[in-house]
C-alpha positions as CSV (number, residue, x, y, z in Angstrom):
1,M,-10.3,-19.6,-4.1
2,L,-9.6,-17.9,-0.7
3,G,-12.9,-19.0,0.6
4,L,-14.9,-17.1,-2.1
5,S,-17.2,-18.3,-4.8
6,K,-16.0,-18.3,-8.5
7,K,-18.0,-15.1,-9.1
8,D,-16.6,-13.3,-6.0
9,T,-13.1,-14.5,-6.9
10,T,-13.4,-13.0,-10.4
11,F,-14.8,-9.7,-8.9
12,L,-11.9,-9.6,-6.4
13,L,-9.3,-10.1,-9.2
14,I,-10.9,-7.3,-11.2
15,V,-10.7,-5.0,-8.1
16,V,-7.0,-6.0,-7.6
17,F,-6.2,-5.1,-11.2
18,L,-8.0,-1.8,-11.1
19,T,-6.3,-0.9,-7.8
20,L,-2.8,-1.7,-8.9
21,A,-3.3,0.0,-12.3
22,T,-4.7,3.2,-10.8
23,P,-1.6,5.4,-11.5
24,I,-2.1,4.6,-15.2
25,L,-6.0,4.7,-15.3
26,L,-6.2,8.1,-13.6
27,Q,-3.7,9.7,-16.0
28,P,-5.7,9.6,-19.3
29,F,-4.7,13.0,-20.7
30,P,-1.2,14.1,-21.8
31,E,0.6,16.5,-19.5
32,N,0.6,19.4,-21.8
33,S,-3.1,19.1,-22.9
34,A,-5.8,21.4,-21.8
35,L,-7.6,18.4,-20.2
36,A,-4.6,17.5,-18.0
37,Q,-6.4,19.4,-15.3
38,F,-8.7,16.3,-14.9
39,N,-5.8,13.9,-14.3
40,A,-5.8,12.4,-10.9
41,G,-2.7,10.1,-11.0
42,Y,-0.6,12.0,-8.5
43,P,0.4,10.4,-5.2
44,D,-1.5,12.5,-2.6
45,L,-4.8,12.1,-4.3
46,M,-4.3,8.4,-5.1
47,Q,-3.4,7.8,-1.5
48,R,-6.6,9.5,-0.4
49,F,-8.7,7.4,-2.8
50,A,-7.3,4.2,-1.1
51,I,-7.4,5.5,2.5
52,F,-10.9,7.0,2.4
53,G,-12.0,3.9,0.5
54,I,-11.0,1.9,3.6
55,F,-12.8,4.3,5.8
56,A,-16.0,3.9,3.7
57,I,-15.7,0.1,3.5
58,G,-15.6,-0.1,7.3
59,F,-18.5,2.3,7.7
60,N,-20.6,0.3,5.2
61,I,-20.2,-2.8,7.4
62,L,-22.1,-1.0,10.1
63,F,-24.5,1.2,8.1
64,G,-24.9,-0.9,5.0
65,L,-25.5,-4.2,6.7
66,T,-27.2,-3.3,10.0
67,G,-28.8,0.0,9.1
68,Y,-27.3,1.8,12.1
69,L,-26.3,5.3,11.0
70,S,-23.3,6.6,12.9
71,F,-22.4,10.3,12.8
72,G,-19.3,9.8,15.0
73,H,-16.9,7.7,13.0
74,A,-14.4,10.5,12.6
75,A,-13.5,10.0,16.3
76,F,-11.9,6.7,15.4
77,L,-10.2,8.3,12.4
78,G,-8.5,10.8,14.8
79,V,-7.6,8.1,17.3
80,G,-5.8,6.2,14.6
81,S,-3.9,9.2,13.5
82,Y,-2.8,10.1,17.0
83,S,-1.7,6.5,17.7
84,V,0.6,6.4,14.7
85,V,2.2,9.8,15.4
86,W,2.8,8.8,19.0
87,M,4.6,5.6,17.8
88,Y,6.8,7.9,15.6
89,K,7.7,10.0,18.6
90,L,8.4,7.1,21.0
91,L,9.9,4.4,18.7
92,S,10.7,5.3,15.1
93,Y,9.2,6.3,11.7
94,N,8.4,2.7,10.9
95,V,4.7,2.6,10.2
96,V,4.0,-0.9,11.3
97,P,3.9,-0.4,15.2
98,G,1.8,2.7,14.7
99,L,-0.8,1.0,12.5
100,I,-1.1,-1.9,14.9
101,L,-1.6,0.5,17.8
102,A,-4.1,2.5,15.7
103,I,-6.3,-0.6,15.1
104,V,-6.1,-1.7,18.7
105,M,-6.9,1.7,20.2
106,S,-9.7,2.5,17.8
107,G,-11.2,-1.0,18.4
108,L,-11.2,-0.4,22.2
109,F,-12.6,3.1,21.8
110,A,-15.3,1.7,19.5
111,L,-16.2,-0.9,22.0
112,F,-16.7,1.7,24.7
113,I,-18.8,4.0,22.5
114,G,-20.7,1.2,20.9
115,Y,-21.6,-0.4,24.2
116,I,-23.3,2.8,25.3
117,S,-24.7,4.0,22.0
118,L,-26.2,0.7,20.9
119,R,-28.6,0.8,23.8
120,R,-30.6,3.0,21.5
121,S,-31.5,2.7,17.8
122,G,-32.6,5.0,15.0
123,I,-32.0,8.7,15.3
124,Y,-31.2,8.4,19.0
125,F,-28.2,6.1,18.2
126,S,-27.0,8.6,15.6
127,I,-27.2,11.5,18.0
128,L,-25.3,9.6,20.7
129,T,-22.5,8.8,18.3
130,L,-22.4,12.4,17.1
131,A,-22.2,13.6,20.8
132,F,-19.3,11.2,21.5
133,A,-17.4,12.4,18.4
134,Q,-17.8,16.0,19.3
135,M,-16.7,15.3,22.9
136,S,-13.6,13.5,21.4
137,F,-12.9,16.5,19.2
138,N,-13.1,19.0,22.1
139,L,-11.0,16.8,24.3
140,A,-8.3,16.5,21.5
141,Y,-8.5,20.3,20.8
142,S,-8.2,21.6,24.3
143,V,-8.5,19.3,27.3
144,L,-5.9,16.6,26.3
145,T,-3.4,19.1,24.9
146,P,-0.4,17.2,26.5
147,L,-1.4,14.1,24.4
148,T,-2.7,15.8,21.3
149,N,-0.8,19.2,21.2
150,G,-4.2,20.9,20.8
151,E,-4.9,23.1,17.8
152,T,-1.3,22.9,16.6
153,G,-1.5,19.2,16.0
154,L,0.7,16.3,17.1
155,Q,4.0,16.0,15.2
156,V,7.5,14.6,15.6
157,Y,10.3,16.8,17.0
158,T,14.0,16.3,17.1
159,N,14.0,15.9,20.9
160,D,11.5,13.0,20.9
161,P,12.8,9.7,22.3
162,Q,12.5,7.5,19.1
163,V,14.2,4.7,20.9
164,L,14.3,2.4,17.9
165,M,15.7,5.0,15.5
166,S,18.9,3.7,14.2
167,A,21.7,5.6,12.5
168,G,21.0,6.2,8.8
169,A,17.3,5.2,9.2
170,P,14.8,7.3,7.1
171,T,13.6,10.5,8.8
172,S,10.1,10.2,7.3
173,P,7.4,7.4,7.5
174,H,8.7,4.2,6.0
175,L,8.0,0.4,5.9
176,F,11.3,-1.3,6.9
177,G,13.3,1.2,4.8
178,I,10.8,1.7,2.0
179,V,10.0,5.4,2.3
180,M,6.4,6.3,1.7
181,N,6.9,9.6,-0.1
182,E,9.3,8.3,-2.7
183,S,8.1,7.8,-6.2
184,S,9.2,6.5,-9.6
185,K,8.2,8.4,-12.7
186,I,7.9,7.0,-16.2
187,D,7.5,9.2,-19.3
188,I,5.7,7.7,-22.3
189,G,5.0,10.1,-25.1
190,G,3.2,13.1,-23.6
191,W,2.2,11.1,-20.5
192,Q,3.9,10.9,-17.2
193,F,3.0,8.1,-14.8
194,T,3.9,8.3,-11.1
195,F,4.3,5.1,-9.1
196,N,4.4,6.0,-5.4
197,N,5.5,3.8,-2.6
198,G,2.9,5.2,-0.2
199,Y,0.1,4.6,-2.7
200,Y,0.9,1.0,-3.2
201,F,1.3,0.4,0.5
202,C,-2.2,1.9,1.0
203,A,-3.5,0.0,-2.0
204,I,-2.4,-3.4,-0.8
205,I,-3.9,-2.8,2.6
206,A,-7.1,-1.6,0.9
207,I,-7.2,-4.9,-1.1
208,I,-6.8,-6.9,2.1
209,V,-9.6,-5.1,4.0
210,F,-11.8,-5.3,0.9
211,Y,-11.3,-9.0,0.8
212,I,-12.1,-9.2,4.6
213,S,-15.3,-7.2,4.0
214,M,-16.3,-9.7,1.2
215,R,-15.9,-12.5,3.6
216,I,-18.0,-10.7,6.2
217,F,-20.7,-10.0,3.6
218,R,-20.9,-13.6,2.6
219,S,-20.6,-15.1,6.1
220,P,-23.4,-16.2,8.5
221,F,-22.4,-13.2,10.6
222,G,-23.1,-10.9,7.6
223,I,-26.5,-12.6,7.1
224,M,-27.3,-11.9,10.8
225,L,-26.5,-8.3,10.3
226,R,-28.8,-8.1,7.2
227,A,-31.5,-9.7,9.3
228,I,-31.1,-7.0,11.9
229,K,-31.5,-4.3,9.3
230,T,-34.5,-6.0,7.8
231,N,-36.5,-6.6,11.0
232,Q,-34.9,-6.4,14.3
233,T,-38.2,-6.9,16.2
234,R,-38.8,-10.2,14.5
235,M,-35.3,-11.3,15.5
236,N,-36.1,-10.5,19.1
237,Y,-39.3,-12.6,18.9
238,T,-37.2,-15.6,17.7
239,G,-35.1,-15.4,20.9
240,L,-32.0,-14.0,19.2
241,N,-30.2,-11.1,20.9
242,P,-29.0,-8.6,18.2
243,R,-26.8,-6.5,20.4
244,P,-23.7,-8.7,20.3
245,Y,-23.9,-8.7,16.5
246,T,-24.4,-4.9,16.2
247,L,-21.6,-4.3,18.8
248,A,-19.2,-6.5,16.8
249,A,-20.1,-4.7,13.6
250,F,-19.6,-1.3,15.3
251,V,-16.1,-2.4,16.6
252,I,-15.0,-3.8,13.3
253,S,-16.2,-0.6,11.6
254,G,-14.3,1.5,14.1
255,M,-11.1,-0.5,13.6
256,Y,-11.4,0.1,9.8
257,A,-11.7,3.8,10.6
258,G,-8.7,3.7,12.9
259,L,-6.7,2.0,10.2
260,A,-7.7,4.7,7.7
261,G,-6.6,7.4,10.2
262,G,-3.4,5.6,10.9
263,L,-2.7,5.5,7.1
264,L,-3.3,9.3,6.9
265,A,-0.5,9.8,9.4
266,S,1.6,7.2,7.6
267,M,1.6,9.4,4.6
268,D,1.9,12.7,6.4
269,P,3.4,12.5,10.0
270,L,0.9,14.9,11.5
271,A,-2.3,14.4,13.5
272,G,-4.8,17.1,14.2
273,A,-8.2,17.4,16.0
274,E,-9.8,18.5,12.7
275,R,-9.9,14.8,11.7
276,M,-12.4,14.2,14.5
277,Q,-14.9,16.9,13.5
278,W,-18.5,16.1,12.6
279,T,-17.9,17.1,9.0
280,A,-15.5,14.2,8.5
281,S,-18.2,11.8,9.9
282,G,-20.7,13.4,7.5
283,E,-18.3,12.9,4.6
284,V,-18.1,9.1,5.1
285,V,-21.9,9.0,5.2
286,L,-22.1,10.8,1.9
287,M,-19.5,8.5,0.4
288,T,-21.4,5.4,1.4
289,I,-24.8,6.6,0.3
290,L,-23.5,8.1,-3.0
291,G,-21.7,4.9,-4.0
292,G,-24.4,2.5,-2.8
293,A,-24.9,1.5,0.9
294,G,-24.9,-2.2,1.4
295,T,-22.9,-3.0,-1.7
296,L,-19.3,-4.1,-1.7
297,M,-17.9,-1.7,-4.2
298,G,-20.3,1.3,-3.7
299,P,-18.5,2.9,-0.8
300,V,-15.2,2.8,-2.6
301,L,-16.7,4.5,-5.7
302,G,-18.4,7.1,-3.4
303,A,-15.1,7.8,-1.7
304,G,-13.3,8.2,-5.0
305,F,-16.0,10.4,-6.4
306,I,-16.0,12.9,-3.5
307,K,-12.2,13.0,-3.2
308,Y,-11.9,13.6,-7.0
309,F,-14.3,16.5,-6.9
310,E,-12.6,17.9,-3.8
311,N,-9.2,17.9,-5.3
312,I,-9.8,18.4,-9.0
313,F,-12.8,20.7,-9.3
314,S,-11.5,22.9,-6.5
315,K,-8.3,23.6,-8.5
316,I,-10.2,24.9,-11.5
317,N,-10.3,28.7,-11.5
318,D,-11.3,31.5,-13.9
319,N,-8.0,31.5,-15.7
320,V,-8.4,27.8,-16.5
321,L,-11.9,28.4,-17.8
322,H,-10.6,31.3,-20.0
323,S,-8.0,29.0,-21.5
324,W,-10.6,26.4,-22.3
325,F,-13.0,28.8,-24.0
326,S,-10.5,31.2,-25.5
327,A,-11.7,30.3,-29.0
328,L,-15.1,32.0,-28.3
329,P,-15.7,35.7,-29.0
330,D,-14.7,37.8,-26.0
331,G,-18.2,38.7,-24.9
332,L,-19.4,35.1,-25.1
333,E,-16.2,33.8,-23.4
334,D,-16.8,36.1,-20.4
335,A,-20.5,35.0,-20.3
336,V,-19.6,31.3,-20.2
337,V,-16.9,31.8,-17.6
338,F,-19.4,33.8,-15.5
339,L,-21.9,31.0,-15.8
340,F,-19.5,28.3,-14.7
341,H,-17.7,30.3,-12.0
342,P,-20.1,29.4,-9.1
343,F,-19.5,25.7,-9.6
344,I,-15.7,25.6,-9.6
345,G,-12.9,26.5,-7.2
346,K,-14.3,27.3,-3.8
347,G,-17.8,26.4,-5.2
348,W,-17.0,22.8,-5.8
349,H,-19.3,21.9,-2.9
350,L,-22.2,23.3,-5.0
351,T,-21.4,21.0,-7.9
352,L,-21.0,18.0,-5.6
353,G,-24.3,18.9,-3.8
354,L,-26.2,19.1,-7.1
355,L,-24.7,15.7,-8.3
356,F,-25.6,14.2,-4.9
357,M,-29.2,15.4,-5.2
358,L,-29.4,13.9,-8.7
359,V,-28.0,10.6,-7.6
360,V,-30.4,10.4,-4.6
361,I,-33.4,11.3,-6.7
362,F,-32.8,9.2,-9.8
363,L,-30.4,6.5,-8.4
364,P,-31.5,5.6,-4.9
365,G,-29.1,2.7,-4.9
366,G,-26.2,5.0,-5.6
367,L,-23.6,4.9,-8.3
368,M,-23.7,1.1,-8.2
369,E,-27.3,1.1,-9.3
370,G,-26.4,3.5,-12.2
371,G,-23.6,1.1,-13.2
372,S,-26.0,-1.9,-13.0
373,R,-28.5,-0.1,-15.2
374,I,-25.8,0.7,-17.8
375,W,-24.6,-2.9,-17.8
376,N,-28.1,-4.2,-18.2
377,M,-28.6,-1.9,-21.2
378,I,-25.4,-3.0,-22.8
379,T,-26.1,-6.7,-22.3
380,G,-29.8,-6.5,-23.0
381,K,-30.8,-8.0,-19.6
382,S,-33.4,-5.4,-19.0
383,R,-35.1,-6.2,-22.3
384,K,-35.0,-9.9,-21.6
385,K,-36.6,-9.4,-18.2
386,K,-39.4,-7.3,-19.7
387,K,-40.0,-9.8,-22.4
388,S,-40.1,-12.7,-20.0
389,G,-42.3,-10.8,-17.7
390,S,-44.8,-10.1,-20.5
391,E,-45.2,-13.8,-21.4
392,P,-48.6,-15.3,-20.3
393,M,-48.7,-17.7,-17.5
394,P,-49.3,-21.3,-18.6
395,S,-52.9,-22.2,-18.0
396,S,-53.9,-25.3,-16.1
397,H,-56.8,-27.4,-17.1
398,V,-58.8,-29.5,-14.7
399,N,-60.1,-32.7,-16.3
């Protein structure tokens, strides 16, 4: 089905189901319960799960398959955002022209940066991409102010041309009249589920690009990228030139990043230079490594993991902790709150850092390796492997 094997088709269908059911799956606790703090089924966060999942999937095509570690992918994220907002200013709030421009411009920008950076490999390649990203950030922040509006950020004003803006058309991002920020809410018992237009728009695009990444992983092109990661020198000895393949992977990865940046502006019609900072590039590296570089689903899990901690744990404060531990004696309650205080609110980075260290130390393959181990324990595959490995080899007798 769709050019995939039976196993991959089943996997894709599971991903589709989980993606479409996200508003329900991320709302496990009733609204009035103490644990409702951990619900993540609200539009802004769900959109970020999908968008940064796309960003990480694209980065994984470069880093996971070829082993080239880029520290400059935030540059393409910013180019995508600026492209979409400029389409809002010139044409209308319809997101389609902007997303097309975002993919094209980020692809061309990636072609330019990749052509220069891929002349080097290893840490030198990483430093070159970081340098390009920082130059892009500084250009957007100060030099190219007429195009980017500098530190204020690019946004739509009432005096902008918007030549395709018709009377009665939505005055916020939309897809042919379907407004991104509109939602439908359904109350069932103590639960409230929010189904947002913008999330499902991002989710459908995420499913499409995930399918494309599956095809890339299973294609001869993907096998060539794995060969480059395994031993590029040996490839050179066979007479194969790896540069066209790595450049193609870099451009595809940059287009994914540009699409993600365009979707950020499709949800919120504002583009700023902060999306091009080195911290955004470092974040996608963490997402990919945390989830499992070189795997199909790992980068998506890593993106969801980091965005969940950023948005959920950062909202927990001392008042929430006191409400959770109010049943304890006063002295003990204060002690417990004091113990947890450094790991919540503004200290969520500390919690994420500790978890990242644990994953890197005990699960070098990321969250996907952890999931694989749990699955093997449940199904008993690990025990079967040990048992089969302990069986003696059949002896051969020479007559």
